[in-house]
Each structure stands twice: as structure tokens, then as C-alpha cells.
N, C-alpha and C positions, 0 to 999 in steps of 0.2 A: 611748332605745334600750336594750333589755335586754342582759344579758350574752350570751344566746343569739343575739340579733340581731347583736351585734358579732362573735361567732364565725362566724356564717354569712357576714357581709360580708367578714370576713378570709379565709375559705375560698374564697369566690367570687373574690376578688382574686388569690389564689395560683393558682387554676385558670387564670384568664385569663393570668397572668404566665407560666405554663408554655408558652403558645403562642408566646412570644418566645424560648424556649430552642432554639437551633439544634441541640442534641444530641439532641432528641426527634423521632422520626419520627411519621408519621400513626398507626401502630399503637399507640404508647405513649399518644398523646393520646386516641385513640378508647377505649382501655381505661380511661383515667382518666374520661372523660366517661360511658361506659356504667356505670361504678361509681356515678355520681351518681343513677342511677335508684332505688337503694335508700335514698337520702337525700331523702325527699320535701320536707323543709323547705328544701332547697337550691335547688330548681327552681321556676320560674315558668312559667305557660302562655304559649305563643308568642302574641304580638300585634303588630299594626302600627298606628301612629298618627303624629301629627305629630312625635313625638320619636324614633320607632323605624321606620326605613324597612324595607320588605320585603326579603327576601333575593332576590338576582338569580340566576336559573338560567342565563343566557346567559354562557358562559365568556369570550367575547370582551370582556366588560366587567369581568372580574376583573383587578385591578391591585393594586399595593402600597397605593395610597391607598384602594381599595375595601376591602381587608382591614382596614386601620386603622379605617375608618369603621364597618364591621360589628362590629369588636371593641368599639368605643364603644357601639354599640347593644346588644351582648350584656351590657355592664355594666348597662344600664338594663332589659333584658329577658333575664334569665339562664335561657334555655330550652334544652332538649336540641336543638331544631331549629336554633337559632342557633349553638350550639357545634359541632354536627356540620357545619354549613355552613362555619364558620370552618376546620375541619380540611380540608375538601375544597378550599377556596380556597387555603389555605396550601400544601397538597400540590401543587396545580396550579402555583402560582407557583414552587415549588421545582423542579418538573420542567422548567419553562420557563426556569430559570436566572435568574430575576428577582433583581436585586441586593437583598441584605438577607434573603434566604430560603434561602441555601445551607446545606446540612447540614454539620455538623462531627462528628468523633468524640467521644463522651463521654469526659471525663477524670475521674479520681477526685477527689472533693471534698476528701479528705484521706487520707493514708496512715496506717495504723495497724499496730502490732505485733501479729502474729497468734500469737505464742508464748503458751504457757499455763504459766508456772512455778508451782510449788507455792504455794498461797495463803499470803501473809505479810501480816497485817493492817497491820503497821508500814510496809511498803514498798508494798503494793498500793494503799493509799489515799493515797499521796503524789501530790498534784496539782500539785506545783511545776513540772513540765515538761509538764503536760497542756495540749493545745490542743483546745478544743471544736470540734465541727462548726459549720458556718455557721448551720444552723437552730437548734441548741441554744443557741448564743450569742444569736441573735435573739430567741428566745422567753424566755430568761432576762432579757435586757434589757427585754423587754416587761413582765415581772413577773407575768403571769397564771399561777396555779398549775396550772390545768387543762392549758394548752398546754405548760407546762414538763414536767409529768408525762407527757404524751403523747409529747413529744420524747424523753424518757428511755426510755420503753417502745419507741419506734421504734429507738433505738440498740441495744436488747437483741436485735433481730433482724438486726443486721448481722454476718454470720458472719466478717467480717474483723477484728473488734475483739477484743482480748485481755481477760482478766479484769481486769488492772490498769487498762486503759483505761476499761472500763465502770464500775468502782468509783470511779475518779478523776472520771468524768463526774458521778456523783451527788454526790460531795464538792464538786466545783466549783460545781454548781448550788446546793447547800445553803449554801455559804459566801457566796453572793450574794443569795439570796432566802430570807426566813424562811418556815417552814411548808411547805416542799416535801414533807417526810415527816411522817407522822402516827404515833402510837404503834401498835405491832403489836397486833392484836386478831383474834379469831376470831368470825365472825358469819355471817349468811346471805350467800351469794356471796363468802365469804372464809373458807374452811375452813382447817384447820391445815396447816402445812408438814410434809411427810413426809421424814424424814431417811434412810429406807431407799432406797439407790441402786438397788436392784433394781426399784423402782417408778417410776424416772425414765424416762419415755418421751416421745415427741413429744406425745401426748395430755395427759400430766401437765403438760408445759411450757405448753401452750395453756390448760389449766384454771387453772394458777397465774397466768398472765397476766391472766385474768379477775379472779382474787382480788386481784392487785396493783392493778387499776383500781379495785376497791372499797375496798381498804385499802392505800394507797400508803405502806408503811412501809419503813424501811431494811433490816429483816430480810427482808422478802419480796423486795425488789429483789436483795439479795445472794444469796438462795437461788436466784432465777432465773438469776443469773449462774453460780452453781455448776452448776445443772442444765444450762444451755446448753453450758457448757464440757465437761461430762461427756458429753453426747450427741455433741458434735463429736469428742471424742477417741475415742469408740466408732464413729465413722463413720456415724452415723444420718443418713439422707437428709433434706435440708432444713436441716441444721446444719453441713455441711461446706463451707468456702469452695471455690468453683469458679473455673476459669480463664475461663469464658465469662460472667462476671457482667455484662460490658458489652453482651451481646446485646440488641438492641432488641426491643421487643414488636411483632411484625408481625401481619398480618391473621389473625384467629382467635385472637389472644392468645398465639401461640406465639413464643418467642424465635428469633432466627436460629440455624440449625443444630440445631433441635430434632428433627430426624429421627432422631438417635441418642439413646438413653436415657441420662440422667445416671447416673453410677455413684458408689458410695460410695468413701471413702478406702481401704477394704479391697479394692476392685476388683470387688465384686459388684454386681449390678444394684440400682438405687435402688428404694425402696419406691414403689408406685403412689400418685400424689398422692391425698390424702384429701379428701373433700368437707367443706366447712366445717360444723362442728357448731354446734348451737343454743347461744347464749351465748358463743361464742368470738369475740372481736373480730377484724375483718379485719386489724388490724395484726400478727397472727401471721405474715402474709406468705406462708405456704406454699400457700394456695389460689390466689394470683395471684403466683407466685414471680418471673416475669420482670419484671413491673412494679415490684415492691418491690426487686428486685436493682438495677434501673436507677435507681430513686430513691435508694437507698443509695449508688450509685456516683457519680452526678452531683450529688446534693444539690439545692440551689437550690429553685426554685418547685415542682417536682414533689414533692420530699420534704416541703416545707412544706404543700402541698395535702393530701397523704395523712395527715400528722400531724393537721391540723385536721379532716379528714373523719372521723377516728376518734372525734371528740368530738361531731359533729353527729348528731342522732337521725334 
């Protein structure tokens, strides 16, 4: 099994694990599954044989045991059809009040200091009291550099985290796994860092995120932290922590209460959501904000799945 095969297997496992998270509703799972359509290597064609029973359309036959059996078949035949069927069965059982399928309110995976004190290299990088997120810890313990870097990029998009927390996350990972960072260099898809703050925009942040993926250096990571904090302090939409981060992704991909437009910290209307640009990875999170907000809030399998999916072609 190649490294890519192992990555795909791990991503599939986390996607299916998300179906067991009672904090996720059907809309969140559907958004996750629909996102798989862009990851051709992840999916298999639907088939039925002696090891994979067909899906059952008759709802009277849907039970907890049926759900678990179909989840087992989805492990063997990871197809869109089986995944969407699982969502439908799960939602039906939840509506019927079947034991083990009740919804729970999402709880923050970990609380973080949202303050942004002036950068002090001696203090900001002090990881002595740092507590990593569940997924960062898991991927660091796994030791795979690609997934560790993806997890760190994912942390960069959590608007609740402070500069000190983000820098400590990198230091914590580097102290445990050799080679997390590479030397800074400028090359194709890794252009130079721009120190002019007047050029720091949401687009610039997204572009630098692409460069970090190509050249994961401590300098680029720290620069992105500075850019992100600057955009947050200026109230740029997509970088300001919001009170409704726990909103579930409902039908149509809209979070609960999305009838009112999100506003910036300054009180003005938020920028119109931008369409994803070519070359900008989905982990920037602003093209599907509600799903990423939810993943950052609850952590667990949903966050792990999104982290791994950023690495699958």
C-alpha cells in the first residue's frame, strides 16, 4: 500500500467516523459528502455483491442494526450513493427517536485565548502551557509530515485562536517530530513574503496559504499568523470570531440563522463571500464557512476528515 493509499484509507475512515458524531446534523454530513465529489480518488462506483448488500428503500426496515450494517458495507464500497443513503437512514432514525441516534449540541473541542498581544518572540513561542487540539495531537503522534502540516494549516483558519496559541502549536509539533518545517525558499508556487501591510488582504492570505503548502517553513507560517491577526483586528469578514460558530450546516449548505448577513467587528456589512479561486486550497475555509466553523468547533472526526481531504488529490 502506497502512502497515497494509506492517506485515502485514513480519510475514508474519518468520514465514516463523522457519522457517529451526535453533534453533526444531516446538513453537515451532506456537505462533507458532497465535497468528496471533487476528490475522485476517494470514491468508488456503487456496486452490490455477496459482500455488499444493496441499499434498502423501504423505511420500515431501517433500524439501528440496518444502519450499522450499511456503514460496514460503505467501508467496503465507499460510494456517494451509500454515503448519502447512510445520511438519510441516520436522519430518519434520529427523527424517530431511536436510541443511540439522538442529537446533542456541539461543544468546543478546546477553548483558546482570543487576545492578540504585541508579538514577543520570547513569550509568544512559550509552549510550556500549550494544549494541542485533539487532531493536532493525533496527527503528531502518527508522525506523518503531510498530515501534521495540514493540521497546522487548519489551525490557522480557526478565528478563535490567538497569535501565541498558533505559534506555540508549531513549536509543540516541531519539538516532537523532526522535519515539520523546511528552510524558507522562493520558487514556483512559493513566491516571496510581502512585508507591506497595505497589501495584506483576504486574497493575499489565501495565496500565502498555497505558498505555505508548497514551502512549509517557519517563516511562512509565522507570516501567515501575523497576516491573519492583522486582518482580524481590521474586522475583515472571514477572519473575525463570530458568536454563531456553532451553527449547524443545514439544507443548501446554510448555517442556522443565516437569513441575516454576518457583520464585521466594525458593525458594517460583511463582504460578499468570494468564489474559490484556482490554486487556493479548500482549507482556507471561507468558501464553505459554516462547515469549517463547525469542524473547528467540535473537532473530532469531522475536523480530521477535512484535514485529510486537503491532502487527497
